[in-house]
C-alpha positions, 0 to 999 in steps of 0.5 A: 660589038655584034654577037653571032646568032645561033642557027635556029636548027642548033636549038631544035631537038632531034626529031624522034623516029618511031618503031615497035622494037629497038634492038641494041647490038648487031651480034648473034643475039641482036640480029637473030631477034631483029630478024624474028620480030621483023618476020612477025611484021613489026617495025624493028630498028637494029643498031650496031656501034661498029661497022660490019665486018668487025672483029670478035672472038668466040669462033666455035659453034655448037651442034645445037646452033644448026637448028637455029640457023635452019630456022633463020634460013641461013644454014647454007650460008654458015656452012659455006664460011665454016670449018666442020667441027665434029668433036672435041680434043682434050690435051693434058700435060699430065697425060701422054695421050690426047682424048677425043669425044664426038658429038655423035656420041651424045644422047640425041644422035641427030646433032653430030656436028657444028662449025668453026667460023670467023665471027666477023663473017658470021656476025655480018651474015646474021646482021644482013639477014635481019635487014633482008627479013625487014629490020631497019639496020643502022651501023656506026651508031652507039646508043648513049642513053635509054629512058623508060616511061609508061608508054615505052622508051626514048633511045638516044644514039650518036653516029660516027659523024657526030650526028644524033639519032633519037627513037621512040620505041615501044620495047627495047632489046639489049643485045649489046654484049659485054658492053652490058648497056642496061645492066650498067645503067641499072647497076644490076651487073654483078661480077661472078665471085666464083670465077675470075679469068682473063684471055690472051689470044691471036690467029696463026698461020702454018699450024699443024692440025689434026688429020682427017675428019678431026681437023676442025675439032676444037682442042682444049689444052690445059696448062699450069695457069689455065687452059688454051683453045685451039680453033681451026678456021676455014681460011687456013688460020687457027685461033689460039687463046689462053684463058688464065687466072688474073694473077698469071696475066698480071705476072707479065709486068711490062712484057709485050703481049706477043712475047707473053703469049708465045711464052705461055704457049711454051707451057703447053708442050703439045700445043707448042709443037703444033705451033713451032712453024707457025706465024702470028697473023698481022703480028697482033695479040688481043687481051681481055679480062673480067670474064664472068658476070651476070645481071640480077634480072633479064627482063622489065616491062619494056625491055629484055637482056639477051646473051652476053648483055645478061651474063658471060661465062668462061668460054671453055665449052663454046656456049656463047653464040648458042646461048645468045641465039637461043635467048633471042628465039625465046626473047622474040616470043616474050616481046610479042606477048609484051606488045600484043598480050600484056596480061600474059607478060608476067608469066612470060617474064618468069619463064624467060628469067629461069631460062636465062639462068639455066644455060650458064648454070649448066655449063658453070658446074663443069667450068668451076671444076675443069682445072680440078684433077678429078674432072680432068681425069674423067675427061681424059678417060671418058667412059659411058657407064649408065650412059654418062658419056652420052649425057655429058656430050649432050650438054657439050653439044648444047642440047640443054633446053629440049626434051632429051632424057639425059638428066638422070645420066648426067646426075650420075656423071656428077655423082661419080665425080663426087665419089671419086673426090671423096676417095681422094680428100686431100687431092680434092681439098688442094684443088678447091684451095687452089681454085680459091687462090686463083680467083682472087681479083687483081683488077686487070683490064677493068674496062672490059675492052679488047686491046690489040697490040702489034 
């Protein structure tokens, strides 16, 4: 009986390719840092597990994004695919009016607008830009393992066809988004104990939008179990999603997601009226859970975590893409120090760690309180005593890392909130008690995957 002899190639190790920096994840963070590092003349490999264009949620940008697009040389391209966004609409079922605020009302008047974009288009645009700037891009390539040593890292990946790729890199950038590649590997990912929400969303046609200049505004609509986003896109469709506490999504039982989303929309009368003649695109509804988390650290000797690979917060203020891209700009400077000036790396790491915590902290103060009656009243009746409104709009525009001197006025806004809360102690106590009840963990969608149901 003869025994088949395996092919010599079958026992051969996968040959290593080399690069200065390997970037995991072709979203806004990964594509941005890849473009910046490639422009420095470095050998950069950018790998993305899917193929562009691919679906992603998070379609609303901030005015602070505009300067970053300009620095990348893609502002005109983003403008061509975007719906102009000049402000925010707040809609409360407890008020007969809708509240409108404009980014032009911020402290710095030079950032009056942003865009709403389809993320499939934006992400592909940024990914192709990285290639144009000199990065080697690989799609359909899922990183399976990263092993660090004193000289760098060995990165093992698998392509769609099952073939293996291995790189030796001097530095690794984790921009894997909610896959949180390195945070999972290092067990440094922590669920945010103060916020536990889920999302249910779809795209609709034939939606009644705001008129004139406000057509592209994002609308935030409260309902009894959370809040809705309403994001008009340039192709005529509108992204509508409900961010709710976990207990509410669990209450759907065996009900189809589409039916549950439509029933949830009915709980917000103004939103339901705008969608009364609408139809769901492709009859598709998506759901995701375990929204808020962070990692214990964002840097190491040979790696860095960017954007959602480090932390994710409730998307109410559309901060995700901006925080990701800003972290990429600062991250590119840190990587340069790690490769060229290692003696300066410890100080650079400390500064980067502080920066990565600053953004989520700034927005989380509002997110934790956004369902509280006091903060809702302040949003529904925005006033500008001692320039408080201008300070608030600066935060909502993303102007949180610059030198705009709004901090004292923002603290005044928070002080007013606390004073109003103290004047209504029972209402405040009930609000926080309700918040504690709402953030109970029901273990929904533990895989943090996006499900599509037709």
